[in-house]
mmCIF file as gemmi writes it, N, C-alpha and C atoms, coordinates in Angstrom:
data_model
loop_
_atom_site.group_PDB
_atom_site.id
_atom_site.type_symbol
_atom_site.label_atom_id
_atom_site.label_alt_id
_atom_site.label_comp_id
_atom_site.label_asym_id
_atom_site.label_entity_id
_atom_site.label_seq_id
_atom_site.pdbx_PDB_ins_code
_atom_site.Cartn_x
_atom_site.Cartn_y
_atom_site.Cartn_z
_atom_site.occupancy
_atom_site.B_iso_or_equiv
_atom_site.pdbx_formal_charge
_atom_site.auth_seq_id
_atom_site.auth_asym_id
_atom_site.pdbx_PDB_model_num
ATOM 1 N N . MET Axp A 1 ? -70.021 -143.084 -83.228 1 0 ? 1 A 1
ATOM 2 C CA . MET Axp A 1 ? -68.82 -143.79 -82.798 1 0 ? 1 A 1
ATOM 3 C C . MET Axp A 1 ? -67.778 -143.944 -83.975 1 0 ? 1 A 1
ATOM 4 N N . THR Axp A 2 ? -68.34 -144.223 -85.143 1 0 ? 2 A 1
ATOM 5 C CA . THR Axp A 2 ? -67.482 -144.452 -86.281 1 0 ? 2 A 1
ATOM 6 C C . THR Axp A 2 ? -67.529 -143.172 -87.179 1 0 ? 2 A 1
ATOM 7 N N . ASN Axp A 3 ? -68.359 -142.131 -86.834 1 0 ? 3 A 1
ATOM 8 C CA . ASN Axp A 3 ? -68.448 -140.847 -87.584 1 0 ? 3 A 1
ATOM 9 C C . ASN Axp A 3 ? -68.975 -141.138 -89.072 1 0 ? 3 A 1
ATOM 10 N N . ALA Axp A 4 ? -69.848 -142.202 -89.122 1 0 ? 4 A 1
ATOM 11 C CA . ALA Axp A 4 ? -70.364 -142.547 -90.421 1 0 ? 4 A 1
ATOM 12 C C . ALA Axp A 4 ? -71.392 -141.549 -90.83 1 0 ? 4 A 1
ATOM 13 N N . ASN Axp A 5 ? -71.357 -140.924 -91.938 1 0 ? 5 A 1
ATOM 14 C CA . ASN Axp A 5 ? -72.262 -139.94 -92.328 1 0 ? 5 A 1
ATOM 15 C C . ASN Axp A 5 ? -73.286 -140.628 -93.356 1 0 ? 5 A 1
ATOM 16 N N . GLU Axp A 6 ? -72.979 -141.773 -94.004 1 0 ? 6 A 1
ATOM 17 C CA . GLU Axp A 6 ? -73.74 -142.28 -95.001 1 0 ? 6 A 1
ATOM 18 C C . GLU Axp A 6 ? -74.176 -143.714 -94.474 1 0 ? 6 A 1
ATOM 19 N N . TRP Axp A 7 ? -75.453 -144.046 -94.807 1 0 ? 7 A 1
ATOM 20 C CA . TRP Axp A 7 ? -75.867 -145.456 -94.451 1 0 ? 7 A 1
ATOM 21 C C . TRP Axp A 7 ? -75.168 -146.492 -95.199 1 0 ? 7 A 1
ATOM 22 N N . SER Axp A 8 ? -74.644 -146.112 -96.323 1 0 ? 8 A 1
ATOM 23 C CA . SER Axp A 8 ? -73.993 -147.074 -97.23 1 0 ? 8 A 1
ATOM 24 C C . SER Axp A 8 ? -72.765 -147.786 -96.482 1 0 ? 8 A 1
ATOM 25 N N . PHE Axp A 9 ? -72.081 -146.928 -95.707 1 0 ? 9 A 1
ATOM 26 C CA . PHE Axp A 9 ? -71.012 -147.482 -94.863 1 0 ? 9 A 1
ATOM 27 C C . PHE Axp A 9 ? -71.452 -148.512 -93.879 1 0 ? 9 A 1
ATOM 28 N N . ILE Axp A 10 ? -72.533 -148.256 -93.118 1 0 ? 10 A 1
ATOM 29 C CA . ILE Axp A 10 ? -73.067 -149.215 -92.058 1 0 ? 10 A 1
ATOM 30 C C . ILE Axp A 10 ? -73.617 -150.31 -92.706 1 0 ? 10 A 1
ATOM 31 N N . ILE Axp A 11 ? -74.333 -150.201 -93.964 1 0 ? 11 A 1
ATOM 32 C CA . ILE Axp A 11 ? -74.78 -151.403 -94.725 1 0 ? 11 A 1
ATOM 33 C C . ILE Axp A 11 ? -73.71 -152.287 -95.23 1 0 ? 11 A 1
ATOM 34 N N . SER Axp A 12 ? -72.526 -151.61 -95.766 1 0 ? 12 A 1
ATOM 35 C CA . SER Axp A 12 ? -71.527 -152.485 -96.389 1 0 ? 12 A 1
ATOM 36 C C . SER Axp A 12 ? -70.763 -153.225 -95.165 1 0 ? 12 A 1
ATOM 37 N N . VAL Axp A 13 ? -70.682 -152.529 -93.964 1 0 ? 13 A 1
ATOM 38 C CA . VAL Axp A 13 ? -69.971 -153.355 -92.859 1 0 ? 13 A 1
ATOM 39 C C . VAL Axp A 13 ? -70.792 -154.508 -92.404 1 0 ? 13 A 1
ATOM 40 N N . PHE Axp A 14 ? -72.185 -154.321 -92.46 1 0 ? 14 A 1
ATOM 41 C CA . PHE Axp A 14 ? -73.044 -155.531 -92.179 1 0 ? 14 A 1
ATOM 42 C C . PHE Axp A 14 ? -72.96 -156.652 -93.23 1 0 ? 14 A 1
ATOM 43 N N . VAL Axp A 15 ? -72.975 -156.211 -94.47 1 0 ? 15 A 1
ATOM 44 C CA . VAL Axp A 15 ? -72.922 -157.171 -95.562 1 0 ? 15 A 1
ATOM 45 C C . VAL Axp A 15 ? -71.638 -157.947 -95.631 1 0 ? 15 A 1
ATOM 46 N N . PHE Axp A 16 ? -70.478 -157.254 -95.467 1 0 ? 16 A 1
ATOM 47 C CA . PHE Axp A 16 ? -69.241 -157.939 -95.455 1 0 ? 16 A 1
ATOM 48 C C . PHE Axp A 16 ? -69.098 -158.785 -94.161 1 0 ? 16 A 1
ATOM 49 N N . THR Axp A 17 ? -69.432 -158.431 -93.013 1 0 ? 17 A 1
ATOM 50 C CA . THR Axp A 17 ? -69.382 -159.232 -91.851 1 0 ? 17 A 1
ATOM 51 C C . THR Axp A 17 ? -70.333 -160.45 -91.991 1 0 ? 17 A 1
ATOM 52 N N . PHE Axp A 18 ? -71.436 -160.343 -92.665 1 0 ? 18 A 1
ATOM 53 C CA . PHE Axp A 18 ? -72.31 -161.504 -92.887 1 0 ? 18 A 1
ATOM 54 C C . PHE Axp A 18 ? -71.629 -162.446 -93.901 1 0 ? 18 A 1
ATOM 55 N N . LEU Axp A 19 ? -71.04 -161.853 -94.908 1 0 ? 19 A 1
ATOM 56 C CA . LEU Axp A 19 ? -70.292 -162.668 -95.884 1 0 ? 19 A 1
ATOM 57 C C . LEU Axp A 19 ? -69.135 -163.414 -95.271 1 0 ? 19 A 1
ATOM 58 N N . LEU Axp A 20 ? -68.422 -162.77 -94.401 1 0 ? 20 A 1
ATOM 59 C CA . LEU Axp A 20 ? -67.354 -163.472 -93.646 1 0 ? 20 A 1
ATOM 60 C C . LEU Axp A 20 ? -67.804 -164.572 -92.817 1 0 ? 20 A 1
ATOM 61 N N . MET Axp A 21 ? -69.014 -164.449 -92.056 1 0 ? 21 A 1
ATOM 62 C CA . MET Axp A 21 ? -69.6 -165.36 -91.308 1 0 ? 21 A 1
ATOM 63 C C . MET Axp A 21 ? -70.079 -166.601 -92.213 1 0 ? 21 A 1
ATOM 64 N N . LEU Axp A 22 ? -70.654 -166.319 -93.374 1 0 ? 22 A 1
ATOM 65 C CA . LEU Axp A 22 ? -71.039 -167.474 -94.402 1 0 ? 22 A 1
ATOM 66 C C . LEU Axp A 22 ? -69.781 -168.175 -94.771 1 0 ? 22 A 1
ATOM 67 N N . GLY Axp A 23 ? -68.79 -167.452 -95.033 1 0 ? 23 A 1
ATOM 68 C CA . GLY Axp A 23 ? -67.438 -168.088 -95.514 1 0 ? 23 A 1
ATOM 69 C C . GLY Axp A 23 ? -66.9 -169.102 -94.453 1 0 ? 23 A 1
ATOM 70 N N . VAL Axp A 24 ? -66.797 -168.637 -93.314 1 0 ? 24 A 1
ATOM 71 C CA . VAL Axp A 24 ? -66.347 -169.521 -92.196 1 0 ? 24 A 1
ATOM 72 C C . VAL Axp A 24 ? -67.341 -170.55 -92.036 1 0 ? 24 A 1
ATOM 73 N N . LEU Axp A 25 ? -68.469 -170.532 -91.989 1 0 ? 25 A 1
ATOM 74 C CA . LEU Axp A 25 ? -69.504 -171.692 -92.004 1 0 ? 25 A 1
ATOM 75 C C . LEU Axp A 25 ? -69.433 -172.699 -93.088 1 0 ? 25 A 1
ATOM 76 N N . LEU Axp A 26 ? -69.365 -172.063 -94.232 1 0 ? 26 A 1
ATOM 77 C CA . LEU Axp A 26 ? -69.36 -173.017 -95.501 1 0 ? 26 A 1
ATOM 78 C C . LEU Axp A 26 ? -68.008 -173.786 -95.579 1 0 ? 26 A 1
ATOM 79 N N . PHE Axp A 27 ? -66.854 -173.121 -95.247 1 0 ? 27 A 1
ATOM 80 C CA . PHE Axp A 27 ? -65.684 -173.839 -95.373 1 0 ? 27 A 1
ATOM 81 C C . PHE Axp A 27 ? -65.308 -174.629 -94.067 1 0 ? 27 A 1
ATOM 82 N N . GLY Axp A 28 ? -66.074 -174.447 -93.07 1 0 ? 28 A 1
ATOM 83 C CA . GLY Axp A 28 ? -65.939 -175.303 -91.903 1 0 ? 28 A 1
ATOM 84 C C . GLY Axp A 28 ? -64.746 -174.928 -91.181 1 0 ? 28 A 1
ATOM 85 N N . LEU Axp A 29 ? -64.452 -173.452 -91.088 1 0 ? 29 A 1
ATOM 86 C CA . LEU Axp A 29 ? -63.205 -173.052 -90.486 1 0 ? 29 A 1
ATOM 87 C C . LEU Axp A 29 ? -63.522 -173.156 -88.932 1 0 ? 29 A 1
ATOM 88 N N . ASN Axp A 30 ? -64.629 -173.228 -88.532 1 0 ? 30 A 1
ATOM 89 C CA . ASN Axp A 30 ? -64.985 -173.157 -87.09 1 0 ? 30 A 1
ATOM 90 C C . ASN Axp A 30 ? -65.023 -174.588 -86.482 1 0 ? 30 A 1
ATOM 91 N N . LYS Axp A 31 ? -64.854 -175.633 -87.331 1 0 ? 31 A 1
ATOM 92 C CA . LYS Axp A 31 ? -64.787 -176.976 -86.806 1 0 ? 31 A 1
ATOM 93 C C . LYS Axp A 31 ? -63.415 -177.262 -85.996 1 0 ? 31 A 1
ATOM 94 N N . GLY Axp A 32 ? -63.607 -177.996 -84.901 1 0 ? 32 A 1
ATOM 95 C CA . GLY Axp A 32 ? -62.535 -178.374 -84.105 1 0 ? 32 A 1
ATOM 96 C C . GLY Axp A 32 ? -62.094 -177.293 -83.087 1 0 ? 32 A 1
ATOM 97 N N . LEU Axp A 33 ? -62.767 -176.008 -83.107 1 0 ? 33 A 1
ATOM 98 C CA . LEU Axp A 33 ? -62.441 -175.041 -82.179 1 0 ? 33 A 1
ATOM 99 C C . LEU Axp A 33 ? -63.255 -175.386 -80.828 1 0 ? 33 A 1
ATOM 100 N N . GLU Axp A 34 ? -62.649 -175.317 -79.594 1 0 ? 34 A 1
ATOM 101 C CA . GLU Axp A 34 ? -63.309 -175.601 -78.526 1 0 ? 34 A 1
ATOM 102 C C . GLU Axp A 34 ? -64.131 -174.413 -78.157 1 0 ? 34 A 1
ATOM 103 N N . LYS Axp A 35 ? -65.498 -174.599 -77.734 1 0 ? 35 A 1
ATOM 104 C CA . LYS Axp A 35 ? -66.285 -173.449 -77.363 1 0 ? 35 A 1
ATOM 105 C C . LYS Axp A 35 ? -66.113 -173.328 -75.743 1 0 ? 35 A 1
ATOM 106 N N . LYS Axp A 36 ? -65.433 -172.261 -75.382 1 0 ? 36 A 1
ATOM 107 C CA . LYS Axp A 36 ? -65.038 -172.124 -73.989 1 0 ? 36 A 1
ATOM 108 C C . LYS Axp A 36 ? -66.144 -171.379 -73.152 1 0 ? 36 A 1
ATOM 109 N N . VAL Axp A 37 ? -66.88 -170.672 -73.816 1 0 ? 37 A 1
ATOM 110 C CA . VAL Axp A 37 ? -67.911 -169.871 -73.045 1 0 ? 37 A 1
ATOM 111 C C . VAL Axp A 37 ? -69.278 -170.041 -73.587 1 0 ? 37 A 1
ATOM 112 N N . LYS Axp A 38 ? -70.277 -170.529 -72.784 1 0 ? 38 A 1
ATOM 113 C CA . LYS Axp A 38 ? -71.613 -170.461 -73.182 1 0 ? 38 A 1
ATOM 114 C C . LYS Axp A 38 ? -72.292 -169.269 -72.877 1 0 ? 38 A 1
ATOM 115 N N . ILE Axp A 39 ? -72.855 -168.599 -73.901 1 0 ? 39 A 1
ATOM 116 C CA . ILE Axp A 39 ? -73.457 -167.324 -73.882 1 0 ? 39 A 1
ATOM 117 C C . ILE Axp A 39 ? -75.037 -167.576 -73.845 1 0 ? 39 A 1
ATOM 118 N N . PRO Axp A 40 ? -75.813 -167.191 -72.813 1 0 ? 40 A 1
ATOM 119 C CA . PRO Axp A 40 ? -77.25 -167.16 -73.003 1 0 ? 40 A 1
ATOM 120 C C . PRO Axp A 40 ? -77.799 -166.447 -74.133 1 0 ? 40 A 1
ATOM 121 N N . TYR Axp A 41 ? -78.685 -166.972 -74.913 1 0 ? 41 A 1
ATOM 122 C CA . TYR Axp A 41 ? -79.247 -166.325 -76.046 1 0 ? 41 A 1
ATOM 123 C C . TYR Axp A 41 ? -80.034 -165.166 -75.761 1 0 ? 41 A 1
ATOM 124 N N . LYS Axp A 42 ? -80.73 -165.078 -74.603 1 0 ? 42 A 1
ATOM 125 C CA . LYS Axp A 42 ? -81.476 -163.908 -74.098 1 0 ? 42 A 1
ATOM 126 C C . LYS Axp A 42 ? -80.536 -162.658 -74.055 1 0 ? 42 A 1
ATOM 127 N N . TYR Axp A 43 ? -79.326 -162.851 -73.655 1 0 ? 43 A 1
ATOM 128 C CA . TYR Axp A 43 ? -78.325 -161.816 -73.618 1 0 ? 43 A 1
ATOM 129 C C . TYR Axp A 43 ? -77.962 -161.311 -74.972 1 0 ? 43 A 1
ATOM 130 N N . MET Axp A 44 ? -77.791 -162.232 -75.818 1 0 ? 44 A 1
ATOM 131 C CA . MET Axp A 44 ? -77.519 -161.995 -77.124 1 0 ? 44 A 1
ATOM 132 C C . MET Axp A 44 ? -78.482 -161.203 -77.88 1 0 ? 44 A 1
ATOM 133 N N . LEU Axp A 45 ? -79.748 -161.517 -77.589 1 0 ? 45 A 1
ATOM 134 C CA . LEU Axp A 45 ? -80.983 -160.893 -78.185 1 0 ? 45 A 1
ATOM 135 C C . LEU Axp A 45 ? -81.009 -159.361 -77.698 1 0 ? 45 A 1
ATOM 136 N N . VAL Axp A 46 ? -80.673 -159.165 -76.454 1 0 ? 46 A 1
ATOM 137 C CA . VAL Axp A 46 ? -80.706 -157.822 -75.897 1 0 ? 46 A 1
ATOM 138 C C . VAL Axp A 46 ? -79.584 -157.022 -76.543 1 0 ? 46 A 1
ATOM 139 N N . PHE Axp A 47 ? -78.483 -157.592 -76.672 1 0 ? 47 A 1
ATOM 140 C CA . PHE Axp A 47 ? -77.345 -156.947 -77.34 1 0 ? 47 A 1
ATOM 141 C C . PHE Axp A 47 ? -77.554 -156.579 -78.787 1 0 ? 47 A 1
ATOM 142 N N . LEU Axp A 48 ? -78.206 -157.506 -79.466 1 0 ? 48 A 1
ATOM 143 C CA . LEU Axp A 48 ? -78.678 -157.274 -80.932 1 0 ? 48 A 1
ATOM 144 C C . LEU Axp A 48 ? -79.685 -156.071 -80.949 1 0 ? 48 A 1
ATOM 145 N N . VAL Axp A 49 ? -80.555 -156.146 -80.098 1 0 ? 49 A 1
ATOM 146 C CA . VAL Axp A 49 ? -81.651 -154.978 -80.189 1 0 ? 49 A 1
ATOM 147 C C . VAL Axp A 49 ? -80.913 -153.733 -79.902 1 0 ? 49 A 1
ATOM 148 N N . LEU Axp A 50 ? -79.969 -153.749 -78.901 1 0 ? 50 A 1
ATOM 149 C CA . LEU Axp A 50 ? -79.319 -152.438 -78.595 1 0 ? 50 A 1
ATOM 150 C C . LEU Axp A 50 ? -78.487 -151.99 -79.725 1 0 ? 50 A 1
ATOM 151 N N . VAL Axp A 51 ? -77.782 -152.889 -80.543 1 0 ? 51 A 1
ATOM 152 C CA . VAL Axp A 51 ? -77.005 -152.49 -81.623 1 0 ? 51 A 1
ATOM 153 C C . VAL Axp A 51 ? -77.815 -151.89 -82.709 1 0 ? 51 A 1
ATOM 154 N N . PHE Axp A 52 ? -78.988 -152.46 -82.974 1 0 ? 52 A 1
ATOM 155 C CA . PHE Axp A 52 ? -79.859 -151.831 -84.031 1 0 ? 52 A 1
ATOM 156 C C . PHE Axp A 52 ? -80.553 -150.575 -83.669 1 0 ? 52 A 1
ATOM 157 N N . VAL Axp A 53 ? -80.687 -150.291 -82.355 1 0 ? 53 A 1
ATOM 158 C CA . VAL Axp A 53 ? -81.285 -149.08 -81.916 1 0 ? 53 A 1
ATOM 159 C C . VAL Axp A 53 ? -80.387 -148.002 -82 1 0 ? 53 A 1
């Protein structure tokens, strides 16, 4: 899908996405946002397994 030939690209995308998530949580940028959709965690687990496969 991304035509990535090296694992370093995939790992760097994962690491920077994780750092972005940590920054949002540490600085509280998600506070005050209304959660409009409740996603069942079992569906998120299936999605996560499919992504890693």
